[in-house]
C-alpha positions in Angstrom: 0.0 -0.1 -0.1 1.5 3.5 -1.1 1.4 6.9 0.7 -1.6 7.9 -1.5 -3.7 4.7 -0.7 -2.9 5.5 2.8 -4.4 9.0 2.7 -7.5 7.8 0.8 -8.1 4.9 3.1 -7.5 6.2 6.6 -7.3 10.1 6.7 -10.0 11.5 4.4 -12.6 11.3 6.9 -13.5 15.1 7.9 -10.6 16.5 5.6 -10.1 18.7 2.5 -7.0 16.7 1.5 -6.7 16.6 -2.4 -4.5 19.7 -3.6 -0.7 20.4 -3.2 -1.9 22.8 -0.6 -4.7 24.1 1.7 -6.6 27.4 1.2 -7.9 28.9 4.6 -9.7 32.3 4.9 -9.1 34.0 8.4 -12.1 34.6 10.3 -12.8 38.5 10.5 -12.0 40.0 13.8 -9.8 37.2 14.8 -6.1 36.3 15.1 -4.8 33.0 13.9 -2.9 30.9 16.3 -0.5 28.4 15.0 1.6 25.8 16.8 3.2 22.2 16.3 4.2 19.2 18.1 6.0 16.1 17.3 6.0 12.6 18.9 9.0 10.4 18.1 9.2 6.5 18.9 11.8 5.8 21.9 11.4 9.5 23.1 8.0 10.1 23.4 6.4 6.7 23.4 7.4 2.9 23.1 7.5 0.9 19.9 4.6 -1.4 21.3 2.5 1.4 22.5 -1.2 1.2 21.5 -1.7 3.2 18.2 -5.3 4.4 19.1 -3.8 5.9 22.1 -0.9 7.5 20.2 -3.5 9.2 17.6 -5.5 10.5 20.6 -2.3 11.7 22.3 -1.0 13.5 19.2 -4.0 15.4 18.7 -4.4 16.2 22.3 -1.0 17.8 22.9 -1.6 20.2 19.9 -5.1 20.9 21.2 -3.3 21.8 24.6 -1.4 24.4 23.1 -4.5 26.0 21.7 -6.1 25.7 24.9 -3.2 27.5 26.6 -3.6 30.4 24.3 -7.3 30.7 24.9 -7.9 29.7 21.3 -10.4 27.8 19.2 -8.8 25.1 17.3 -9.9 24.5 13.7 -7.6 22.9 11.4 -4.4 20.3 11.5 -1.9 19.1 9.1 -0.3 15.8 9.7 3.1 14.4 8.9 3.9 10.5 9.3 7.0 8.6 8.9 6.5 5.0 9.2 8.8 1.8 8.9 5.9 -0.3 7.4 2.3 0.5 6.1 0.4 -1.7 8.6 -3.1 -1.9 7.9 -4.2 -2.4 11.7 -1.7 0.2 13.0 -3.0 2.8 10.6 -6.7 2.1 11.3 -6.2 2.5 15.1 -4.2 5.4 14.8 -6.6 7.2 12.6 -9.6 6.4 15.0 -7.6 7.7 17.9 -6.7 10.8 16.0 -10.1 11.5 14.6 -12.1 10.6 17.6 -10.7 13.8 19.3 -10.7 16.0 16.2 -14.2 15.2 15.8 -15.2 16.0 19.5 -13.7 19.5 18.9 -14.6 20.0 15.1 -11.0 20.0 13.9 -10.5 19.2 10.3 -7.6 17.7 8.7 -6.4 19.9 5.7 -2.9 18.4 4.7 0.2 16.6 5.6 2.6 14.1 4.4 3.4 10.4 4.7 7.0 8.7 4.2 9.1 5.6 5.0 11.3 6.1 8.0 13.5 3.9 10.3 11.2 4.6 13.3 7.7 5.9 13.9 7.6 9.6 13.7 4.3 11.6 14.2 3.8 15.3 13.8 0.9 17.5 14.0 0.6 21.1 12.9 -2.5 22.9 14.4 -4.3 26.2 13.3 -6.8 28.0 15.6 -8.3 31.3 16.0 -9.1 33.9 19.0 -10.7 37.3 19.1 -8.4 39.9 17.9 -6.0 40.9 20.7 -7.2 38.3 23.4 -4.8 35.5 23.0 -3.1 34.4 26.4 0.4 34.1 26.1 3.3 33.6 28.8 3.8 37.1 29.5 1.7 39.4 31.7 2.6 38.0 35.2 2.6 40.9 37.7 3.9 40.9 41.4 1.1 39.8 43.8 -0.9 37.9 41.0 -2.4 34.4 42.1 -1.0 31.2 40.4 -3.4 28.7 39.6 -3.4 25.0 38.3 -6.3 23.2 36.8 -7.1 19.5 37.5 -4.5 17.7 39.3 -0.7 16.8 38.7 1.3 13.8 38.7 -0.8 11.0 37.2 0.9 10.9 34.0 4.6 10.4 35.5 3.3 7.9 37.8 1.8 5.9 35.1 5.0 6.2 33.1 6.9 5.1 35.8 4.9 2.0 36.2 4.8 1.4 32.6 8.8 1.4 32.5 8.6 -1.3 35.3 6.1 -3.5 33.5 3.6 -2.9 36.0 -0.2 -3.3 35.5 -1.6 0.0 34.0 -5.1 1.4 34.4 -6.5 2.4 31.1 -7.4 4.8 29.7 -4.9 6.9 31.7 -3.6 10.3 31.6 -0.5 9.5 30.2 -1.9 7.9 27.0 -5.1 9.7 26.9 -4.7 13.4 28.2 -7.8 15.7 27.7 -7.1 19.0 26.3 -8.8 21.8 28.5 -10.0 23.8 25.5 -13.3 25.1 27.1 -11.2 26.4 30.2 -8.6 28.1 28.0 -11.6 29.9 26.0 -13.2 30.9 29.4 -10.2 32.3 30.7 -9.3 34.6 28.0 -9.8 38.2 29.3 -9.4 36.6 32.8 -6.1 35.2 33.2 -2.9 37.6 32.7 -1.0 34.5 31.2 -1.1 30.8 30.8 1.0 27.6 29.8 0.1 24.2 29.6 2.0 21.7 31.8 4.0 19.4 29.5 7.3 19.3 30.9 6.6 19.5 34.6 5.1 22.2 36.8 8.5 23.8 37.9 10.0 24.0 34.6 7.0 25.4 32.8 6.2 28.0 35.4 10.0 28.9 35.2 9.2 29.8 31.6 6.7 32.5 32.6 8.8 33.7 35.4 12.0 34.2 33.1 9.9 36.0 30.5 8.3 38.5 33.1 11.5 38.8 35.4 9.7 37.8 38.5 9.7 34.8 41.1 6.8 32.4 42.6 6.1 31.3 45.9 4.3 27.9 46.0 2.5 26.3 48.8 3.1 22.6 48.9 -0.1 22.0 50.9 -2.3 23.1 48.1 -0.5 21.2 45.2 -3.6 19.0 43.8 -2.5 15.4 43.8 -4.2 12.8 41.5 -6.1 10.1 43.4 -3.2 7.7 43.0 -0.7 10.0 44.2 -2.4 10.7 47.3 -1.4 7.2 48.6 2.3 7.8 48.1 5.1 9.1 50.3 5.5 12.9 50.4 8.6 12.9 48.2 7.2 10.6 45.5 4.1 12.9 45.5 6.2 16.0 45.1 8.3 14.6 42.4 5.6 13.2 40.3 3.1 16.2 40.7 6.1 19.2 40.4 8.4 17.7 37.6 6.7 14.8 36.0 4.9 16.6 33.2 2.6 15.3 30.6 -0.7 16.0 32.5 -1.5 18.8 30.1 -3.2 20.8 32.7 -3.3 24.6 32.5 -1.1 26.6 34.6 -2.2 30.4 34.8 -1.7 33.8 36.5 -4.4 36.0 37.3 -5.0 39.2 39.6 -6.5 38.3 43.0 -9.5 40.6 42.1 -10.6 37.8 39.7 -10.6 35.1 42.3 -14.5 35.0 42.3 -14.8 34.9 38.4 -12.2 32.0 38.5 -14.3 30.0 41.1 -17.4 30.6 39.0 -15.6 29.3 35.8 -14.6 26.2 38.0 -18.2 25.4 39.0 -19.5 26.1 35.4 -16.9 23.9 33.8 -16.9 21.3 36.6 -13.1 21.4 36.7 -11.2 22.0 39.8 -9.0 25.2 39.8 -6.6 25.5 42.6 -4.7 28.5 43.7 -1.0 26.9 44.6 0.9 30.4 45.3 1.6 33.7 44.2 3.9 35.9 42.0 6.7 37.3 44.2 10.0 39.3 43.6 13.0 37.5 42.5 13.5 35.1 39.7 12.9 31.6 41.0 10.3 29.2 42.7 10.2 28.9 46.2 8.2 26.0 47.9 6.9 26.7 51.3 4.1 25.1 53.5 6.0 22.3 55.3 8.8 22.3 58.0 10.9 20.4 55.5 10.6 20.3 51.9 11.8 16.8 50.5 14.8 17.6 47.7 12.9 17.5 44.4 14.7 14.9 41.8 14.9 17.3 38.9 13.2 20.5 37.5 11.4 18.7 34.7 12.0 17.1 31.1 14.5 18.4 28.7 15.7 17.2 25.5 19.6 16.9 24.6 20.7 16.7 28.3 
């Protein structure tokens, strides 16, 4: 089966694929928001990982970038590098990809497929947001509150178990993250800045601090652990929650004056939004709330170190 047959058979579901390039018209009064993410075998996933989960996750991590900008996702392009054209693998991968694309009304408008030594997955996503309303990483001010959605650490916890060949609960947050699209849109105009937690809370928060030349003080007593982590010793919980990454929750900064609005958003969307600290003078993260904070194993995931 060649690449054209693969496209026809698996990826022409809700797509406009057919020409050499896609033509899209910007929506009046809106800014375009564009991002891309890739997933590589041996780095982001294992060779025997379920293709349905890979399709879901590839779409989810790109949707999460849209959520972090307060944007509405609209189009994606897909690039696949595959060692073989396996029917079953392609069918399950496409099912996982389109299950989430259809949920958020996202259309596949192009891409490329080629032979590769290892599985390589890449998605570019295009969305829109009302002009001037996109959330970025700039805008944190002294005294602002720091919030996190949902809970932290579950993805890293499952990855640790997976690498030890321990029994997994499926679906889980590592393989099936859920992007916070509705929350991101609701926080546009409310939060000052935002980022999704992909590489670990400490590392992703540090990106905001560096850009704004400020520091942060976190209260360890308010870190929202997932149900699985609550059973673990304190050091393990902190390691997973603060440095694990891949939960794709939204970390955002907002003035204290908007606390009641944020509480209402939390109730309306039925998503826990927890204040975990505040922006302070300095340039680093200080963790308080316990007599002795266990030493954190790392600051988060990085490539090429």
